[in-house]
N, C-alpha and C positions, 0 to 999 in steps of 0.2 A: 351640153348642160352647164349652166352657169353656177358656180359655187357661191354660197352666201359669203358676204364680206367677213363674218366672224370666223368662218372655216378657213378662208384665205389667210387671215391674220394668224390663226392658230398654226397653220402650216409653216408660215414664215418664222414663227417662234421656234417650232420644232427643228426646222432647218438651221436656224441660228444657233440653237443649243447643241446641235450635232456638230457644227463647225467648231464651236468653243470647246466641246469635249475633245475633238481631235487635236486642236491646237494646244490646249492646256493639259489634257489627259486626266481621266478619272482614275487611272491606275498607274501612279508614277513610282511606286515603291519598287526597289530592285528585285524583290522576290517574285514579282509578276512578269519578269522578263526572262527570255530564254538564255541558257548558259552557252557561251561561245568558247570553243576549245583554243588552247594555247600550247606551245611547245618551247622549251628552252634547252639548248644543248650545252652540257657542262663536260667538256673533254670526252665526248662520246657517251655520256650518261644523260638520258633525255628525261626532263620533267614534263609530264603531261598534266594539265589542269584546265578548268573551264570557269568562266564567270560571266555575269550579265554585263552588257556594255552601256547601260544608261548611267554613265559616270556623272559625278557632281560637276556642274558647270562652273562652280566657284573655285574649284581646285584643279587648275591645269596640270596635266601629267606629262612627263617625258615618255619617249618611246620605250617599249620593253626591250631589254637586252636579250637577243635571241641566241647568241653563241658566246661562250666564255672558255678561255684557256686557263684551267685551274693552276697551272704551274707559273703563270705570270704574276709575280709578287707585287708588281706595281699597282694592281687593282685594289689591294687591301689598304686603302689610305684612311678610311673612316672607321676607326676602332676595329681594324682587321675585318671589316664588313664591306661587302660589295652588293649594292642594291640592284636587283634584276628588274623589278617592276614595283610601282606604287600607284594605287588607285583609291578613289574615294566614292562613296555612295551616300546620297541623302535619302532619309526616310520621312515620308509625309503622307497624310491622307490625300485622296484624290481631289481634283478640282483646284482652281486657282487660289481659293482661300482655304485649302486644306491645312489641317494642323500639322506643324513641323515637329518631328520628334528628335532628330539628331543626325549624326554622321558616323559612318564606319569607314575606317582607313585600313587597307590591306597593303602590307609590304612583304615582298619576297626577297630574301637576300642569302648570299652564300657567305659562310664564315670559315676561317682557317684556325685550327687549334693552335694554341701557343707552342712555339718551338721548344719551350722548356719542359713540356709535358711528354712523358713516355707512356701514354694511356691508349689502350686498345678500344677503339670506338665500336668494336663488334660486341662488347659486353655492355649490357644496359646500364649498370651502375657506373662503369667507367665513362660511358658516354655522358651520363648526367654530371659526372665530375668535370668533364670538359665544359659543359654549359655553365656550371657554377663558377669555374675558374674565369670564364669570359665575363660573367656578371660581376664578379668581385673586381676584376681589372678595369671594368668600364662603368663603375658606379658614377651617377651624376654628381656634380660638385655640390649641389644642394640635396642632401639626403632626404629631405622632407618632400621633394618634388616628385619622387618616384619610389614607391615601395616595391622591393623585389623580394622574392621568396627563394632563398638559396639553400633551404634544408630539404634534401630529397626524401627525408623520412615522412614528410607530410605533403610536400608541394608538387610532386611530379607524378604523372599518371601515364600509362602506356595506352595509346589509342591506335586502332587498326583501321586503315583506309585501304581498300582494295588489297587486303591481305598483307599489307606492309606496316611495320610498327613505327609509329611516331611517338615522341615524348611531348606531352602537353604540360605547360606550366603557365603561371600568370604573374602579372604585375598590375599595380594600380596607382592612380594619382588622386589626391584629394582636392586640389584646386588648380585648374578646373577638374571636376570629377571625370575620370576616365578609367576604363578597365581594359587591360591588354591580355589577350589570349595568344599564346605562342605555341607553335608546333614545330618540332625539330626532327630531322632524320639524317643519318649519315649518308654522304655521297661517296666518299673515299675514306681511307683510314686517317686522313688529315683534314677533311673538309666535311661540312654539313650545311644543310639548307634549313632556313627558318621561315615559316609563314607566320607573320605577325598581324593580328587584327586588333585595332584600337577602337573601342566603342566610346563615343563622346556625345552624350545627350544634351539637348538644349536646356536652358536654365530652369524651365518649368516642368521638366521631365525627370523622374527619379531614375538613378543609374541602374538600380536593380531591376526595375520593371522594363526599362529600355533594353537591357541585356537579355533578360529571360524571355520576353515576349517578342522581341524584334530581331536583335542582331545575332543572338546565339543560334537560333535555327538557320539563319542565313549563312553564318560561318560554317556550320556543319554541312550545309548543302554544298558549299564550295569545296570543303575539305574532302567530301566523299568523291570528288572528281580527281583527286590527286593520285598519280601513279608514277613511279620512277622505273624507267627501262634502263637497267644497269648494263655496262659492258660485260660480256660473258665471263671474262677473267677477273672481274672485280670481286674481291672477297666479301664486300659488303652485301652483294646481291643476295646471297643465301642468309646472311645474318639478320636481315630485317624482316624475313618472312615469318609468318606465324608458325610456331612449332609446338611440340608437346613438352618442351622444356619448362623450367620454373618460370612463373610470371614475375613481373617486376615487384609486385607486393610480396611474393614469397622470398625473393632475393633481399628485399629491404628487411623483412622480418628476420631472416637469417643474419643479416649484418647487425641488426640491433642486438640480437642474441649474443653474437660474438663480442660486441662492445661491452655488453653487460657483464659477460664472463671475464673480460680483461680489466673491468673496472673503469673503462673510459666513458666519458659522457657522450650521449648520442645527440 
């Protein structure tokens, strides 16, 4: 049976559209791609996490560091920070002419507490003091380029992922507009890991809507995959687990009360 010419032409169009769809993709955003697992060994403490692999083609990335000796002082050259992995994702509507919303960058790095500090990372407020000390020592030369929040009475929150406690805090830039969400967790009594997510919308996209509707759900999706397998004799292993002890907010409230009673400003 011969098909009418109009039917043949319609089939050609359908086939062509199908090919274009496969080539350019009608679902290019990272949240539509499966999460692929990763592991990093930090002197026997294993970081497990997962992320989609449709990385930005405009931002070439170096290979992930899979094994680190935490006692090797030579790795801490960049503000006592050693980057383990850095990746970018582009967010856009499907299709070749889909609207482009912006980019999210994820950096995972290990940091070492200052040798001048004698602070116990097993205590939440002391761990925050370590983070604040690092922020104060590594402020950018241009203070207007990056706003940081170093007051733990308002800026820090505890978040639990797979029953392990992370500290969440934020930074932002006005020009170009960017918001950074950071999550930190102790690895040893002298080292901690930071997962840093930088949301950078395009010029015609509002930073707040880009964060709330696009990147924040994606960030939480990745963070939900994080889990640290600590060495059995590592004292941090038990300290980061969710317990029946006081919450971070309760500890902060008690600290404020003590400062008020002593007459010190909070």
